[in-house]
TIVOKOL-945347 format. One record per residue: x, y, z of N, C-alpha, C in turn. Coordinates in pm, whole numbers. Layout:
N
n.px/n.py/n.pz/ca.px/ca.py/ca.pz/c.px/c.py/c.pz
X/Y/Z/X/Y/Z/X/Y/Z
...
END
This chain:
325
n.px/n.py/n.pz/ca.px/ca.py/ca.pz/c.px/c.py/c.pz
12630/7766/5935/12608/7895/6002/12615/7876/6153
12679/7973/6219/12687/7971/6364/12620/8096/6421
12555/8079/6536/12485/8189/6600/12529/8200/6745
12556/8322/6789/12593/8348/6928/12480/8424/6996
12446/8381/7116/12347/8450/7196/12404/8489/7330
12361/8603/7381/12406/8652/7511/12287/8706/7590
12276/8662/7713/12175/8715/7806/12249/8776/7923
12246/8908/7931/12322/8980/8035/12225/9044/8133
12222/8992/8256/12134/9044/8359/12211/9107/8473
12143/9130/8585/12206/9198/8698/12288/9104/8785
12269/8972/8769/12343/8877/8853/12444/8793/8776
12428/8780/8644/12522/8702/8564/12509/8741/8417
12608/8699/8338/12602/8715/8193/12628/8577/8133
12538/8533/8046/12545/8398/7991/12560/8404/7839
12633/8305/7784/12656/8298/7640/12630/8156/7591
12591/8145/7465/12581/8015/7398/12611/8036/7250
12673/7936/7191/12696/7934/7046/12640/7804/6992
12558/7815/6887/12495/7697/6826/12512/7704/6675
12517/7587/6611/12515/7587/6466/12371/7574/6416
12353/7573/6283/12219/7576/6227/12139/7450/6257
12208/7340/6290/12137/7216/6319/12092/7205/6464
12138/7298/6550/12105/7293/6691/12216/7234/6776
12330/7204/6716/12444/7154/6794/12502/7270/6874
12506/7256/7007/12554/7363/7094/12704/7346/7118
12781/7442/7069/12926/7434/7080/12973/7478/7218
12904/7573/7276/12941/7621/7409/12819/7684/7475
12810/7667/7605/12705/7730/7685/12767/7755/7821
12783/7881/7856/12854/7914/7979/12809/8048/8034
12852/8079/8154/12817/8207/8215/12933/8261/8297
12929/8392/8321/13033/8463/8395/12966/8560/8493
13044/8616/8586/12989/8720/8673/12935/8837/8590
12830/8899/8640/12764/9008/8568/12857/9126/8544
12834/9195/8434/12899/9323/8409/12790/9424/8378
12807/9544/8427/12710/9650/8397/12785/9777/8360
12730/9844/8263/12790/9968/8214/12794/10075/8323
12698/10070/8415/12679/10179/8509/12770/10170/8631
12836/10057/8652/12925/10044/8768/13068/10082/8734
13121/10022/8627/13262/10044/8597/13290/10145/8488
13186/10189/8416/13207/10282/8306/13225/10211/8173
13225/10289/8065/13225/10234/7930/13352/10156/7898
13468/10206/7940/13594/10139/7907/13604/10002/7975
13569/9998/8102/13572/9871/8176/13472/9773/8117
13354/9823/8084/13250/9738/8025/13300/9677/7893
13361/9759/7809/13410/9710/7681/13520/9606/7699
13611/9630/7794/13720/9535/7819/13665/9402/7871
13567/9408/7962/13509/9286/8015/13431/9210/7908
13356/9282/7825/13280/9217/7719/13373/9145/7622
13482/9211/7585/13577/9147/7492/13641/9024/7555
13676/9034/7681/13737/8920/7751/13641/8802/7755
13515/8828/7783/13417/8721/7789/13393/8660/7651
13375/8744/7550/13349/8693/7416/13468/8613/7364
13589/8663/7387/13708/8588/7346/13711/8450/7411
13675/8444/7540/13675/8316/7612/13570/8222/7555
13452/8276/7523/13343/8194/7468/13383/8136/7332
13438/8220/7244/13476/8172/7111/13593/8074/7119
13683/8097/7213/13794/8004/7232/13743/7866/7275
13647/7866/7368/13590/7738/7414/13512/7669/7303
13451/7749/7215/13376/7691/7104/13468/7647/6991
13591/7697/6993/13687/7662/6889/13657/7726/6755
13604/7849/6757/13569/7917/6632/13626/8058/6630
13647/8109/6509/13687/8247/6489/13562/8334/6475
13571/8463/6510/13452/8550/6499/13390/8551/6360
13473/8540/6257/13422/8547/6121/13328/8434/6083
13324/8328/6162/13235/8215/6132/13093/8240/6183
13075/8346/6264/12942/8376/6316/12857/8444/6209
12738/8387/6183/12645/8452/6092/12580/8572/6158
12554/8559/6288/12488/8668/6362/12507/8644/6511
12512/8752/6586/12517/8746/6732/12408/8837/6787
12337/8790/6890/12230/8869/6951/12258/8884/7099
12243/9007/7148/12273/9038/7287/12151/9100/7354
12106/9039/7462/12004/9098/7548/12075/9156/7669
12080/9288/7677/12167/9356/7773/12086/9439/7872
12106/9413/7999/12038/9493/8100/12085/9637/8090
11990/9729/8092/12023/9871/8083/12036/9924/7942
12024/9838/7841/12042/9884/7703/11934/9987/7668
11979/10103/7619/11888/10208/7577/11823/10285/7690
11874/10266/7814/11807/10330/7929/11876/10458/7976
11983/10498/7909/12041/10630/7930/12072/10687/7791
12112/10812/7786/12138/10878/7658/12247/10807/7580
12348/10754/7650/12463/10696/7581/12475/10544/7594
12387/10480/7670/12408/10337/7697/12404/10253/7570
12312/10281/7478/12303/10201/7356/12431/10213/7274
12480/10335/7257/12602/10353/7176/12724/10295/7247
12731/10310/7379/12845/10255/7454/12846/10103/7446
12730/10042/7459/12723/9896/7454/12750/9845/7313
12701/9915/7212/12728/9874/7074/12877/9886/7043
12941/9990/7092/13086/10003/7072/13159/9884/7133
13117/9843/7254/13182/9731/7322/13167/9601/7243
13048/9576/7192/13023/9452/7117/13095/9455/6983
13090/9566/6913/13154/9574/6783/13306/9567/6794
13361/9617/6904/13506/9605/6925/13545/9460/6950
13457/9385/7014/13485/9244/7042/13457/9154/6923
13361/9195/6836/13322/9114/6721/13323/9200/6594
13439/9249/6554/13444/9336/6436/13397/9263/6310
13307/9328/6237/13259/9271/6112/13149/9169/6125
13111/9135/6248/13005/9037/6269/12871/9109/6283
12770/9059/6213/12636/9117/6227/12589/9094/6370
12562/9203/6442/12523/9192/6583/12394/9269/6608
12306/9206/6683/12178/9267/6720/12182/9292/6870
12161/9416/6911/12160/9451/7052/12020/9494/7092
11977/9450/7209/11845/9486/7260/11847/9480/7411
11744/9532/7473/11728/9518/7617/11709/9370/7650
11748/9330/7772/11735/9189/7808/11590/9141/7810
11495/9232/7821/11354/9192/7817/11317/9133/7681
11388/9172/7576/11356/9124/7441/11392/8977/7425
11510/8936/7474/11547/8796/7460/11464/8709/7554
11418/8767/7665/11324/8695/7751/11196/8664/7677
11143/8763/7605/11024/8743/7521/11051/8639/7413
11166/8649/7347/11200/8560/7238/11198/8414/7282
11260/8385/7396/11263/8248/7445/11129/8201/7496
11063/8283/7574/10938/8242/7637/10827/8216/7536
10821/8298/7430/10712/8288/7333/10758/8243/7196
10875/8177/7192/10929/8123/7066/10939/8231/6958
10977/8353/7001/10997/8466/6909/10873/8491/6823
10756/8476/6883/10632/8499/6810/10539/8590/6889
10430/8629/6829/10339/8729/6883/10297/8701/7027
10303/8806/7110/10259/8794/7249/10334/8889/7340
10306/8877/7468/10363/8966/7570/10434/8882/7675
10551/8928/7714/10629/8858/7816/10657/8953/7933
10629/8905/8053/10649/8986/8175/10764/8926/8256
10857/9011/8293/10970/8969/8376/10954/9032/8514
10962/8950/8618/10964/9002/8754/11076/8932/8829
11191/8996/8829/11306/8949/8904/11341/9054/9007
11467/9097/9008/11504/9208/9095/11415/9329/9062
11401/9357/8933/11309/9460/8886/11196/9397/8807
11114/9480/8742/11005/9427/8661/10994/9506/8531
10959/9435/8424/10946/9496/8292/10866/9401/8205
10804/9452/8101/10732/9369/8006/10765/9414/7865
10765/9317/7773/10794/9345/7633/10701/9261/7548
10654/9319/7438/10566/9245/7350/10587/9281/7204
10554/9187/7116/10551/9210/6972/10418/9156/6920
10360/9227/6822/10225/9190/6777/10222/9110/6648
10341/9077/6595/10345/9000/6472/10318/9081/6347
10300/9211/6364/10274/9300/6250/10379/9410/6242
10490/9388/6311/10597/9486/6311/10599/9576/6432
10497/9566/6516/10491/9649/6635/10564/9584/6752
10641/9664/6824/10714/9616/6941/10713/9726/7046
10676/9691/7168/10666/9791/7274/10715/9733/7407
10752/9823/7497/10796/9786/7631/10718/9867/7733
10696/9808/7850/10632/9880/7961/10704/9843/8090
10712/9939/8182/10778/9914/8309/10929/9924/8297
10997/9876/8401/11143/9879/8400/11203/10017/8417
11130/10108/8477/11177/10246/8486/11287/10263/8589
11272/10202/8705/11373/10220/8810/11329/10142/8933
11425/10079/9000/11393/10011/9124/11343/10107/9229
11396/10227/9229/11365/10323/9335/11237/10401/9308
11198/10414/9182/11082/10496/9149/10971/10417/9079
10995/10291/9049/10898/10212/8978/10922/10063/9000
10923/9987/8890/10942/9841/8894/10847/9773/8993
10723/9820/8992/10621/9763/9079/10602/9614/9048
10575/9537/9151/10554/9394/9133/10680/9311/9122
10795/9373/9141/10921/9300/9135/10957/9240/9271
11061/9158/9276/11109/9104/9404/11153/9218/9496
11219/9318/9438/11261/9435/9517/11139/9503/9578
11037/9523/9497/10914/9590/9541/10847/9509/9652
10840/9377/9636/10778/9292/9738/10856/9301/9869
10991/9298/9860/11072/9311/9981/11047/9442/10053
11038/9551/9977/11013/9682/10037/10874/9687/10099
10775/9630/10031/10638/9629/10085/10631/9551/10215
10709/9444/10224/10710/9365/10346/10766/9441/10464
10879/9507/10445/10940/9579/10556/10858/9703/10589
10794/9764/10488/10708/9879/10513/10586/9839/10597
10532/9720/10570/10419/9672/10649/10460/9653/10795
10583/9607/10817/10631/9592/10954/10633/9727/11025
10684/9830/10957/10691/9962/11019/10552/10012/11056
10455/9990/10969/10319/10037/10996/10253/9958/11109
10288/9830/11118/10235/9752/11230/10304/9791/11360
10431/9829/11352/10506/9864/11472/10452/9991/11538
10410/10090/11456/10366/10217/11516/10214/10232/11523
10141/10127/11486/9997/10129/11505/9915/10173/11387
9977/10199/11273/9900/10237/11155/9831/10118/11090
9875/10000/11129/9818/9876/11076/9805/9777/11190
9699/9700/11187/9681/9597/11289/9794/9494/11279
9846/9454/11394/9957/9359/11394/9910/9219/11355
9993/9155/11270/9967/9017/11229/10093/8935/11259
10095/8814/11213/10211/8728/11230/10338/8795/11178
10323/8879/11078/10436/8947/11016/10521/9021/11119
10457/9088/11214/10530/9168/11313/10624/9080/11396
10572/8974/11454/10655/8887/11537/10762/8815/11454
10726/8781/11331/10822/8712/11244/10946/8798/11223
10925/8927/11191/11039/9014/11165/11116/9048/11292
11046/9061/11403/11116/9085/11530/11207/8965/11563
11157/8845/11540/11239/8725/11563/11352/8716/11461
11323/8752/11337/11424/8744/11231/11546/8830/11265
11520/8951/11315/11630/9042/11347/11682/9026/11490
11613/8943/11569/11653/8917/11709/11667/9048/11788
11561/9131/11777/11563/9262/11843/11445/9274/11939
11463/9355/12043/11357/9376/12141/11280/9504/12115
11334/9594/12035/11271/9723/12008/11258/9741/11858
11138/9763/11804/11121/9778/11659/11196/9897/11601
11230/9996/11686/11306/10111/11636/11443/10072/11585
11491/9954/11627/11622/9910/11583/11617/9838/11447
11496/9806/11401/11484/9727/11280/11536/9798/11155
11511/9929/11133/11564/9993/11011/11715/9975/10998
11787/9992/11109/11932/9974/11104/11970/9830/11075
11896/9735/11135/11923/9594/11111/11894/9556/10966
11790/9615/10910/11756/9589/10770/11864/9644/10678
11914/9762/10709/12024/9820/10631/12147/9729/10635
12175/9675/10753/12290/9587/10766/12267/9456/10689
12147/9400/10700/12116/9275/10631/12127/9290/10480
12089/9407/10428/12088/9429/10283/12211/9505/10234
12311/9514/10321/12436/9582/10283/12408/9724/10233
12334/9797/10314/12305/9936/10280/12201/9953/10172
12112/9856/10158/12006/9867/10057/12045/9815/9921
12141/9723/9914/12179/9661/9787/12055/9606/9717
12041/9636/9589/11922/9594/9514/11902/9443/9522
12008/9368/9500/11995/9221/9502/11953/9171/9639
12005/9232/9744/11973/9183/9879/11833/9225/9923
11791/9343/9883/11652/9382/9912/11557/9289/9837
11591/9258/9712/11508/9166/9635/11505/9028/9700
11619/8984/9753/11625/8853/9819/11540/8848/9945
11512/8965/10004/11428/8972/10124/11285/8925/10093
11252/8921/9965/11120/8869/9924/11094/8731/9980
11199/8651/10001/11179/8514/10050/11113/8513/10188
11132/8618/10268/11069/8623/10399/10920/8657/10387
10886/8739/10290/10745/8767/10265/10677/8640/10215
10749/8564/10131/10695/8437/10082/10673/8338/10198
10769/8335/10291/10753/8247/10408/10628/8284/10486
10602/8413/10499/10482/8459/10569/10356/8423/10493
10361/8432/10361/10245/8390/10280/10214/8243/10306
10318/8162/10310/10299/8018/10333/10246/7989/10473
10274/8080/10565/10223/8065/10701/10081/8120/10715
10030/8178/10608/9893/8227/10608/9875/8371/10650
9983/8449/10654/9970/8588/10696/9890/8668/10592
9785/8739/10634/9698/8810/10539/9768/8927/10470
9861/8991/10541/9931/9104/10479/10023/9055/10367
10091/8943/10392/10175/8886/10288/10091/8850/10166
9973/8795/10190/9884/8761/10078/9846/8885/9999
9817/8993/10069/9778/9116/10000/9894/9173/9919
10016/9155/9967/10133/9205/9894/10147/9131/9761
10133/8999/9762/10144/8923/9637/10026/8951/9545
9908/8973/9601/9794/9009/9518/9818/9142/9448
9873/9238/9522/9902/9369/9462/10015/9360/9361
10113/9272/9387/10221/9251/9290/10163/9198/9159
10074/9100/9169/10011/9044/9049/9931/9150/8974
9863/9236/9049/9787/9345/8986/9879/9439/8910
9990/9477/8973/10084/9568/8908/10144/9505/8782
10176/9378/8787/10233/9310/8670/10129/9298/8559
10003/9278/8597/9897/9269/8495/9874/9405/8427
9903/9514/8496/9890/9646/8435/9992/9665/8322
10108/9600/8334/10206/9603/8226/10147/9535/8102
10080/9423/8125/10017/9351/8015/9909/9437/7950
9828/9499/8033/9719/9583/7982/9774/9697/7897
9882/9759/7946/9941/9871/7872/9991/9827/7735
10057/9713/7728/10111/9667/7600/10000/9620/7506
9900/9556/7562/9789/9512/7477/9720/9633/7413
9710/9742/7487/9647/9862/7434/9734/9933/7330
9864/9923/7344/9955/9996/7255/9991/9919/7129
9980/9787/7133/10013/9705/7018/9886/9669/6940
9903/9618/6818/9789/9586/6732/9789/9435/6704
9748/9360/6803/9746/9215/6787/9632/9172/6695
9662/9079/6606/9558/9025/6517/9472/8923/6590
9535/8844/6676/9461/8740/6746/9376/8800/6858
9264/8736/6885/9173/8785/6988/9229/8758/7128
9284/8639/7149/9339/8602/7279/9491/8610/7277
9542/8721/7323/9687/8745/7321/9756/8655/7424
9864/8590/7382/9939/8505/7473/10028/8589/7564
10032/8552/7691/10113/8623/7790/10197/8521/7866
10327/8541/7866/10417/8453/7938/10492/8532/8045
10579/8464/8118/10644/8528/8233/10777/8460/8264
10861/8529/8339/10985/8472/8390/11035/8559/8504
11138/8511/8573/11196/8588/8683/11169/8526/8818
11248/8570/8914/11246/8511/9048/11113/8517/9119
11036/8624/9102/10908/8633/9173/10813/8523/9129
10811/8493/9000/10721/8390/8950/10762/8251/8999
10891/8235/9034/10936/8107/9088/10876/8082/9227
10821/8186/9289/10755/8168/9418/10629/8084/9405
10576/8071/9283/10465/7980/9259/10327/8042/9268
10235/7968/9325/10093/8004/9319/10061/8137/9385
10143/8182/9480/10112/8307/9549/10103/8424/9452
10180/8417/9342/10173/8523/9241/10115/8472/9109
10144/8347/9072/10096/8295/8944/9943/8287/8939
9883/8249/9049/9737/8235/9049/9667/8371/9031
9698/8472/9115/9631/8601/9093/9673/8669/8963
9796/8648/8919/9841/8705/8792/9762/8642/8677
9748/8510/8680/9673/8442/8575/9529/8489/8568
9467/8508/8683/9328/8554/8686/9315/8692/8620
9408/8780/8653/9401/8916/8598/9432/8917/8448
9524/8834/8406/9557/8825/8264/9437/8774/8184
9371/8673/8237/9250/8621/8168/9140/8725/8163
9129/8808/8268/9025/8912/8270/9050/9018/8163
9174/9026/8114/9209/9120/8007/9185/9060/7869
9135/8936/7866/9113/8871/7738/9239/8808/7683
9336/8781/7769/9462/8721/7728/9470/8577/7780
9567/8503/7729/9584/8363/7766/9721/8345/7832
9727/8306/7960/9856/8279/8024/9922/8156/7962
10049/8169/7926/10123/8060/7861/10257/8043/7933
10283/7926/7993/10413/7905/8057/10526/7928/7957
10638/7982/8002/10749/8009/7909/10802/7883/7844
10827/7890/7713/10879/7775/7640/11027/7753/7671
11106/7859/7660/11250/7850/7680/11298/7970/7761
11421/7962/7809/11480/8070/7885/11537/8179/7795
11583/8289/7855/11632/8402/7776/11759/8376/7697
11846/8286/7745/11968/8258/7667/11931/8188/7537
11843/8089/7544/11793/8025/7422/11723/8128/7335
11652/8221/7400/11585/8328/7325/11682/8416/7250
11800/8442/7310/11901/8524/7243/11956/8454/7119
11985/8325/7131/12034/8250/7015/11927/8247/6906
11803/8225/6946/11694/8225/6849/11675/8361/6783
11696/8466/6859/11683/8602/6805/11789/8627/6699
11909/8569/6720/12015/8581/6620/11984/8499/6495
11919/8385/6513/11897/8292/6402/11773/8321/6319
11675/8392/6375/11544/8395/6312/11541/8463/6175
11637/8551/6145/11640/8615/6013/11696/8521/5907
11758/8411/5948/11823/8319/5856/11747/8187/5838
11650/8161/5926/11586/8030/5930/11435/8043/5945
11367/7935/5919/11223/7932/5937/11190/7931/6085
11065/7967/6122/11028/7960/6264/11048/7822/6324
11021/7717/6246/11037/7581/6297/11185/7550/6322
11272/7592/6233/11415/7569/6250/11470/7650/6367
11423/7773/6379/11465/7857/6491/11421/7797/6624
11300/7744/6627/11250/7681/6748/11336/7560/6785
11378/7484/6685/11462/7367/6711/11595/7407/6777
11653/7518/6730/11778/7565/6788/11756/7611/6932
11649/7685/6957/11623/7732/7093/11600/7615/7188
11530/7514/7140/11506/7395/7223/11638/7327/7259
11728/7316/7161/11857/7253/7186/11941/7332/7286
11943/7463/7272/12019/7547/7364/11960/7540/7505
11829/7541/7512/11765/7539/7644/11792/7408/7718
11796/7298/7644/11816/7167/7706/11963/7136/7735
12053/7207/7666/12196/7178/7681/12247/7218/7820
12335/7136/7872/12399/7171/7999/12517/7263/7976
12574/7319/8083/12690/7407/8068/12810/7331/8014
12890/7399/7935/13011/7340/7878/13132/7421/7919
13246/7362/7917/13370/7436/7945/13384/7480/8088
END
């Protein structure tokens, strides 16, 4: 039996194919594709091109796949996105059993070994997904970068620049943050900063605003109190996702496991420490992620055919494998 997994995010789309023993035939990635930029036809053409390339590198025909699982950014988030994405996958893999889900699902699958618990993602945006082991599955967050996604890298970047504006006009006491940003933009007048920020982020590009988080992190490392408060509030917002899912799901275990992934958590203790404290206060147990989302996608495809132990072995092999082809 062969299993294909796909993790499609806002910055890249990754694929892996593994057999039942954990032998990884191919593991590769391509530039991201999104349904919302090029439309359904372009999305379908790109998906087929990528899948054809993956199967060619693996040296297998589509009919040899027992199952394929896709974690797709934006899946189910508009009236037609689920059907448009399913059409694209089925056109590329006719007759192959395919499971489509939001990318938060494969993140959960990898991080928690496809078992009971809650997984929080904080990258460009933020979202959480959980399963209770009794058939219940719920999602929280992920509504929109512009209207929600609190606690994400994008949100932290916006909070940082907003703090500068408030310090510039006197609504907030000036801290190291003010001089840091003035030096960063090499400007003599704070009124010029909004335009400079627009230029730096290419007109407010989501990825570039999210990348601005690194400057807030630099300020945290320098001891700026405002930067510290931003990460504390980010941790609080992310813990609210956990609280919402814990309340909506019916976990049998008393101490629900909570894992995490995404660029904000890579910042380290500035967010992991306050997030962990808040998670424990909810009666949950913080658990470092076991595997990444691509391994989670392969495991999600395999779990209906194999025992949890066998599925875990496959995910471990995919996670440890280097890129091929």
